[in-house]
N, C-alpha and C positions, 0 to 999 in steps of 0.2 A: 585178232588182226582184222582190220577193215577190208572192205572190198576194193579191188583195183578199179580206180576211176579212169574211164576211157573217153577220149574225145574222138568222135568219128568225123573224118573229113573226106567227103566224096560228093561229087555233083549229081550222082544218080540217086534220086529219092527212093526208088524201089529197093535198090541195093542197101541203102542205109537202113531202111525199115527192116529188111531181113537180117542184117547184122545186129541191129538193136535187139531184135527178138532173140537171136542166138546168144548174144553176150549177156543180156539181162537174165537169161535163163540159167546162167552159170552161178553156182553158189559163191564164187569168189570174184565176180565181175559186175560192174555197173556202168552203163553208158551215162556219163555226166553231161554230155552235150553233143550237138551235131552241127556241122557246117558244110555248106555246099560249094565253098570256094576258099582260097587261101586267105583272103583278107578277113573274112568272117572268122576263120580259124585263129588268126592272130588275136582278135578281140576276145574270143572265148578262152584261148590258152592263158591269157593274162589274168582272167577273172576266175576261171574254174580250177586252176592248178591241177590238171589231170596227171595221173601216174603214167598213162600211155596215150600217145597220139597215133591213131590209125590213119595214115595219110595216103591219099591217092596222089599220083604224079600229074596227070593231065586233067585240068579243070579250067573252066572259063575264067578270065581275069588272071588273078595271081595263082599260078600253078604250084604243085607241091614242092618241086625243087627250088623254086624261087622263094617260097615261104619258109623253107627249112631253116636257114640261118637265123631268121627272126624268131621262129618258134623256139629255137634252142635258147635264145636270149630271154624271151618272155616266160618260158617255162623250163628253166634249166634242169629241174629234177625229173622232167618227163622223159620217158623212153619213146623215141620216135620209130614206129614200125611202118614201113612202106607196104601198102596193099595195092597192087597194080595189075593191069593186063599185060604190061610190057615185059616179056621174057628176053630182055636185051641186056647184055653184059655192060654196055656203056652206061645205061641208067643205073644198074646195080653198083658199079664202081663209083659213079658220081654221088649217089645217095649215101653210100657208106663213108666216102671221103668228106661229105658235108655234115656228117654227124648222126645219120640214121643208124640204128642198132639192129635192124632186121629188114628182111625183104621177102615178101610172100606174094605169089601170084593169085589173082582172083579166082582162077580155075582150080585152085587147091581145095582139098577136102576141108570141111568145117573143122575136123579134128586137128588138121595141121595148123590152121589159123589159131585155134585155141592153144595148141602147144607152143606156137610162136610167141603169143602174148605172155604166157606163163614163163617162157624161157627168158624173154627180155626183162620181165619184172624181176626175175631171179638174178639178173646181172649178166646174162649171156648175150652174145651176138648170134642172131638166128638168121640163116640164109637157107631158103628152101633147097633141099638136096639137089633137085634138078638144075638149080642155078649155081650151086656152089662150085661145080667143076671148073668154071671159067676163072675162078680165083686161085686155082692151084699154083700157077706160076708166081703169083704174088705172095702166097703163104708159105711155099716150100721151095727153098733154093735148089737149083739144079744139082748142086754138089751133095744134096741130102740123100741121094740114092745109095742103097746098101752095096757095100763091096762084097765080093764072093766069099771072103773069109770072115765076114761079120755074121753074128747070130741075129736073125730077125725076131724081135720080141713077140711078133704075132704067132710064131711057131711054138711059143711057150704056153699058149692058150689051148684048152681042150677043144675038140671039134664043136661041141655044143656051145661053148663060150663064143667061139668064132661065129657060129650061125646066128646067135642072138645079137651080138654086137654089129654084125653086118646089117641085119634087119633094122636095128635101132638107127644106124647111120642112114639107112634108106628112108627113114621117116615113119616106120611102123610103130604103133603103140604096143604096150605090153600085152594088152588083150588080143590084138591082132597076131602078135608073135606066138602067144600061147596057143591060139586056135590053129595056127599054121604048123606048129611043131608038136602039137598034142601035149602041151604042158600046162601047168597052172600059171596064172599071172604072177603069183608070188615066187614060183620057181624061176620064171623068166627074169624077174627083178634080181634074184640072187645071182644068176649067171651074169647078168649085166654088171652088177656091182663088183663081182669078183674079177670079171674080165677087165673092166675099167681100171681097177686097182693094179692088176698085173701090167697093164700098159702105161700106168702112170698118168692117166687122163682123168680130168675132173668134170668136164662139161661135154655135152652132146656136140657142140661146135668143134671142140678139139678132136672128138671121135670122127666127125665127118672129114676133117682135114687129114687125119691119119688114114682113113679108109680111101680117100682120094689118092693119096700118095702111093697106095698099093693096088690101085685098080679094083677095089672091092665093091664099088657102087654100081653094080649091074645085077638086075634081078636074076640073070642067068648064070651069075658067077658061082663057081663051085669051090667050097672050102676044102 
């Protein structure tokens, strides 16, 4: 399988240089092109046929949101991932409504950005956990709360499975979880797979939604 071809769209030259160094250093990624504004991004998207467009929102001239509809037409197979400084739910909602499949803040850790890129390439919608909470009302109907006589499927998990899945939903990697819980990464992956199967969830995005509904996305939450 070939490398994921990425088009970087951001007006900050230094940031693009750092991102290019990071992404080109991954065994499964390649920066196919760079643009400092939306108009240049349109030209490159039509000729480079990227797999992922890493798109800033605010740029001189044609901004990211304004360019998004045209980018979808010019590169229909590309997955558009927003990378921005705006931790604003209005921008998040609008970007997703216009066809973006991910939203990550520039202040996020490098590991989170890499996870986001791999997630959207795999067909998932990725929203940084710190931003996902504002989508709760859209994703989960108010009537979806559990009745007192219903069994919460979360309670069917072992304590260790709950610990692992909560940390996964918070955005931690298997290595980070393994270090935190004094487990091996392979054991963490086993708990994760087993817990996800019990919950009937297939993607991390679905897990985040599940965790949001139960108030599990707090670093101080106790299982």
